C-alpha positions as CSV (number, residue, x, y, z in Angstrom):
1,X,79.6,34.9,203.3
2,X,76.0,33.5,203.3
3,X,73.6,35.0,200.8
4,X,70.7,32.8,201.8
5,X,70.1,31.1,205.2
6,X,67.9,28.3,206.4
7,X,66.4,27.4,203.0
8,X,64.2,24.4,202.7
9,X,63.8,24.0,198.9
10,X,62.7,20.6,197.7
11,X,65.1,20.3,194.8
12,X,64.4,16.6,194.2
13,X,60.7,17.3,193.7
14,X,61.5,18.9,190.3
15,X,64.0,16.2,189.2
16,X,61.7,14.7,186.6
17,X,61.0,18.1,185.1
18,X,64.7,18.8,185.0
19,X,65.3,15.5,183.3
20,X,62.9,16.3,180.6
21,X,64.5,19.8,180.1
22,X,67.9,18.2,179.8
23,X,66.7,15.6,177.4
24,X,65.1,18.2,175.1
25,X,68.3,20.3,175.1
26,X,70.6,17.4,174.5
27,X,68.3,15.9,171.8
28,X,68.2,19.2,170.0
29,X,72.0,19.5,170.1
30,X,72.7,15.9,169.1
31,X,70.2,16.3,166.2
32,X,72.0,19.4,165.0
33,X,75.3,17.6,165.2
34,X,73.9,14.7,163.1
35,X,72.5,17.0,160.5
36,X,75.7,19.0,160.2
37,X,77.8,15.8,160.2
38,X,79.4,16.6,163.5
39,X,80.7,19.8,165.2
40,X,81.9,22.6,163.0
41,X,85.7,22.4,163.4
42,X,88.1,25.3,163.1
43,X,91.4,25.1,161.1
44,X,93.0,23.9,164.3
45,X,91.5,20.5,163.5
46,X,90.7,20.6,159.8
47,X,93.7,22.4,158.5
48,X,93.7,25.5,156.4
49,X,94.7,29.2,156.4
50,X,93.2,31.9,158.5
51,X,93.9,35.6,157.9
52,X,92.3,38.6,159.7
53,X,93.2,42.1,158.7
54,X,92.4,45.6,159.9
55,X,91.5,48.3,157.3
56,X,91.5,52.0,158.1
57,X,87.9,52.5,157.2
58,X,84.7,50.4,156.9
59,X,84.9,47.7,154.3
60,X,82.3,46.2,152.1
61,X,82.6,42.4,152.2
62,X,81.5,42.2,148.6
63,X,84.5,44.3,147.6
64,X,86.8,42.0,149.5
65,X,85.2,39.0,147.8
66,X,85.8,40.6,144.4
67,X,89.4,41.2,145.3
68,X,89.8,37.5,146.3
69,X,88.5,36.0,143.1
70,X,91.8,36.3,141.3
71,X,94.7,35.8,143.8
72,X,98.0,35.4,142.0
73,X,100.6,33.7,144.2
74,X,103.9,32.7,142.7
75,X,102.3,32.3,139.2
76,X,99.4,30.2,140.5
77,X,95.9,31.8,140.4
78,X,93.4,31.0,143.1
79,X,89.7,31.9,143.4
80,X,88.9,32.5,147.1
81,X,85.8,34.6,146.5
82,X,83.5,31.8,147.6
83,X,85.3,31.0,150.8
84,X,84.3,32.3,154.3
85,X,84.9,36.1,154.3
86,X,83.2,38.1,157.0
87,X,83.6,41.0,159.3
88,X,85.7,40.2,162.4
89,X,84.5,41.4,165.8
90,X,81.6,43.5,166.9
91,X,79.6,44.6,163.8
92,X,78.8,47.9,165.5
93,X,82.4,49.0,165.9
94,X,84.6,46.7,163.8
95,X,83.3,46.9,160.3
96,X,86.9,47.6,159.2
97,X,88.2,44.2,160.4
98,X,87.8,41.3,158.0
99,X,88.4,37.6,158.4
100,X,89.2,35.3,155.6
101,X,89.3,31.5,156.0
102,X,90.8,29.3,153.2
103,X,90.7,25.5,153.3
104,X,93.9,23.5,153.0
105,X,95.5,23.5,149.6
106,X,97.8,20.7,148.4
107,X,101.3,22.0,147.4
108,X,100.5,25.5,148.5
109,X,103.3,28.0,148.0
110,X,105.7,28.8,150.9
111,X,104.4,31.6,153.2
112,X,100.9,31.1,151.8
113,X,99.2,33.1,154.6
114,X,101.6,36.0,154.2
115,X,101.1,36.1,150.5
116,X,97.3,36.3,151.0
117,X,97.9,39.2,153.3
118,X,100.1,40.9,150.7
119,X,97.5,40.4,148.0
120,X,94.8,42.0,150.1
121,X,97.1,44.8,151.2
122,X,98.0,45.6,147.6
123,X,94.3,45.4,146.5
124,X,93.2,48.3,148.7
125,X,96.1,50.8,148.7
126,X,94.0,53.7,150.0
127,X,92.3,51.7,152.8
128,X,95.2,50.1,154.6
129,X,97.6,51.3,157.3
130,X,101.1,52.5,156.1
131,X,102.7,49.9,158.4
132,X,101.8,46.4,157.2
133,X,102.3,44.9,160.7
134,X,99.4,47.1,161.8
135,X,97.3,45.6,159.0
136,X,97.6,42.0,160.3
137,X,95.4,40.9,163.2
138,X,95.6,37.1,162.8
139,X,97.7,35.0,160.4
140,X,97.7,31.2,160.9
141,X,98.2,28.1,158.8
142,X,97.6,24.5,160.0
143,X,98.2,21.3,158.0
144,X,95.4,18.6,158.0
145,X,97.9,16.1,159.5
146,X,98.5,18.4,162.5
147,X,94.8,19.1,162.7
148,X,94.0,15.3,162.8
149,X,96.6,14.8,165.5
150,X,95.2,17.7,167.6
151,X,91.7,16.2,167.2
152,X,92.8,12.9,168.5
153,X,94.6,14.5,171.4
154,X,91.7,16.7,172.3
155,X,89.3,13.7,172.4
156,X,91.8,11.7,174.5
157,X,92.2,14.6,176.9
158,X,88.5,14.7,177.6
159,X,88.1,11.0,177.8
160,X,91.2,10.7,180.1
161,X,89.9,13.4,182.4
162,X,86.5,11.7,182.8
163,X,88.2,8.3,183.4
164,X,90.5,9.7,186.1
165,X,87.6,11.5,187.7
166,X,85.6,8.3,187.8
167,X,88.5,6.6,189.6
168,X,89.1,9.5,192.0
169,X,85.5,9.8,193.1
170,X,85.1,6.0,193.4
171,X,88.0,6.0,195.9
172,X,87.0,9.1,197.8
173,X,83.3,8.4,198.0
174,X,81.4,5.4,196.4
175,X,81.0,4.1,192.9
176,X,77.5,5.4,192.6
177,X,78.7,8.9,193.4
178,X,81.3,8.5,190.7
179,X,78.6,7.5,188.2
180,X,76.5,10.5,189.1
181,X,79.5,12.9,188.7
182,X,80.5,11.4,185.3
183,X,76.8,11.6,184.1
184,X,76.7,15.3,185.1
185,X,80.0,16.1,183.4
186,X,79.0,14.3,180.2
187,X,75.7,16.2,180.4
188,X,77.6,19.5,180.6
189,X,79.9,18.8,177.7
190,X,77.0,17.5,175.5
191,X,74.9,20.5,176.1
192,X,77.7,23.0,175.5
193,X,78.7,21.2,172.3
194,X,75.1,21.0,171.2
195,X,74.5,24.7,171.8
196,X,77.7,25.5,169.8
197,X,76.4,23.3,166.9
198,X,73.0,25.0,167.0
199,X,74.6,28.5,166.9
200,X,77.0,27.5,164.1
201,X,80.1,28.2,166.2
202,X,83.4,26.5,165.6
203,X,85.2,24.1,167.9
204,X,88.8,25.2,168.3
205,X,91.6,24.4,170.7
206,X,90.5,27.2,173.1
207,X,87.0,25.7,173.1
208,X,88.5,22.3,174.1
209,X,90.3,24.1,176.9
210,X,86.9,25.6,177.9
211,X,85.4,22.1,177.9
212,X,88.1,20.8,180.3
213,X,87.7,23.9,182.5
214,X,83.9,23.3,182.6
215,X,84.6,19.7,183.6
216,X,86.8,20.9,186.5
217,X,84.3,23.6,187.6
218,X,81.3,21.4,187.5
219,X,83.1,18.6,189.3
220,X,84.2,21.0,192.1
221,X,80.6,22.0,192.7
222,X,79.4,18.4,192.6
223,X,82.1,17.3,195.1
224,X,81.0,20.0,197.6
225,X,77.5,18.7,197.5
226,X,78.6,15.0,197.7
227,X,80.8,15.9,200.7
228,X,77.8,17.4,202.5
229,X,75.7,14.4,201.6
230,X,78.3,12.0,203.1
231,X,78.4,14.0,206.3
232,X,74.6,14.1,206.7
233,X,74.3,10.4,206.0
234,X,76.3,9.8,209.2
235,X,74.3,12.4,211.2
236,X,70.8,11.7,209.9
237,X,70.1,7.9,209.9
238,X,66.4,8.3,210.3
239,X,65.7,10.5,207.3
240,X,65.2,9.1,203.8
241,X,68.1,9.3,201.3
242,X,66.1,11.9,199.3
243,X,65.6,14.1,202.3
244,X,69.3,13.9,203.2
245,X,70.3,15.0,199.6
246,X,67.8,17.9,199.7
247,X,69.1,19.1,203.1
248,X,72.7,18.8,201.8
249,X,72.0,20.9,198.8
250,X,70.1,23.6,200.9
251,X,73.1,23.7,203.3
252,X,75.5,24.3,200.4
253,X,73.2,26.5,198.5
254,X,74.8,29.8,199.6
255,X,78.2,28.6,198.7
256,X,76.9,27.4,195.3
257,X,75.3,30.8,194.6
258,X,78.4,32.8,195.6
259,X,80.8,30.7,193.6
260,X,78.6,30.4,190.5
261,X,77.6,34.1,190.5
262,X,81.1,35.5,190.9
263,X,82.5,33.1,188.2
264,X,79.6,34.0,185.9
265,X,80.2,37.7,186.3
266,X,83.9,37.3,185.3
267,X,83.3,35.2,182.2
268,X,80.4,37.4,181.2
269,X,82.7,40.4,181.3
270,X,85.3,38.5,179.2
271,X,82.5,37.6,176.7
272,X,81.2,41.2,176.5
273,X,84.4,43.2,176.5
274,X,87.1,40.6,175.6
275,X,86.9,40.8,171.8
276,X,86.6,38.2,169.1
277,X,89.7,36.3,170.1
278,X,88.2,35.0,173.3
279,X,84.6,35.5,172.6
280,X,83.7,31.9,171.9
281,X,85.9,30.7,174.8
282,X,84.0,33.0,177.2
283,X,80.7,31.9,175.8
284,X,81.5,28.3,176.4
285,X,82.5,29.2,179.9
286,X,79.2,31.0,180.5
287,X,77.2,28.0,179.3
288,X,79.4,25.7,181.4
289,X,79.0,27.7,184.6
290,X,75.2,27.8,184.3
291,X,74.9,24.1,183.1
292,X,77.5,22.9,185.6
293,X,75.7,24.4,188.6
294,X,72.4,23.0,187.3
295,X,73.8,19.5,186.7
296,X,75.3,19.3,190.2
297,X,71.8,19.6,191.6
298,X,69.5,18.0,189.0
299,X,71.7,15.4,187.3
300,X,74.4,14.1,189.7
301,X,72.4,14.0,192.9
302,X,69.2,12.4,191.4
303,X,71.4,9.7,189.8
304,X,73.0,9.0,193.2
305,X,69.5,8.7,194.8
306,X,68.3,6.4,192.0
307,X,71.3,4.1,192.3
308,X,71.0,4.0,196.1
309,X,67.3,3.1,196.0
310,X,68.0,0.4,193.5
311,X,70.8,-1.0,195.6
312,X,68.6,-1.5,198.7
313,X,65.7,-3.1,196.9
């Protein structure tokens, strides 16, 4: 299906403006990361206890904090009133769901997460479901050691994927195409990570999965354009390299719009209707789809042109 036909958009004319835009967004994100001491990590990486519970009526967060200032677990008294306690889900409809996040505690009692649930359940006898299993939405505990291992594996997964992509494109196309693709993918991950830092969202294992999905999605779009560029180089020996790249992007524009638009609609629906559990994952995918399409045109291709022009000088 072709949405647009016979376009003649001079994409490369705006490449300097696009470079400035990307630089501003990346600089803002990196500045936020430096100010915050890195990305905000979830308990998947830092370790700790996460509990989310569902009350039968709207709950005042202050009342929950008051209940959490004197938690007696196996004779040990803990004050969790200053920890992260907030409503969970859409504030318009889910004021009855509350999330509590507790940092890792050395020598914590066995079944620590369940005992926190039991304390909250007993603290509000008239506002909880009769069946305690209906009360629990999420209950999870991760040790710092496991979190550290997951952090290392997550970083290695991203670095390994970029390295293998560099090798693959170098073999299938040329090394300059591989550099352009890697620059675009790095650009996509940095922007997504920076936006999450600016918004104060956590980086969890599902978000790492979203980053790897973004890498695959953006690469697919970039490969399609590179394939068309390679074909047109053989067919258009009289045109300049920039003209060939522009023509290639115009010829694949309809496919890019269809693919990006349909993917965007799906992840937007997931973000809007999917609930809190996949909300941030879907948001990362939305950013990735938009930025991945943009980078295939305004990051990967201009870098290929720049490397080509330098090679023939």
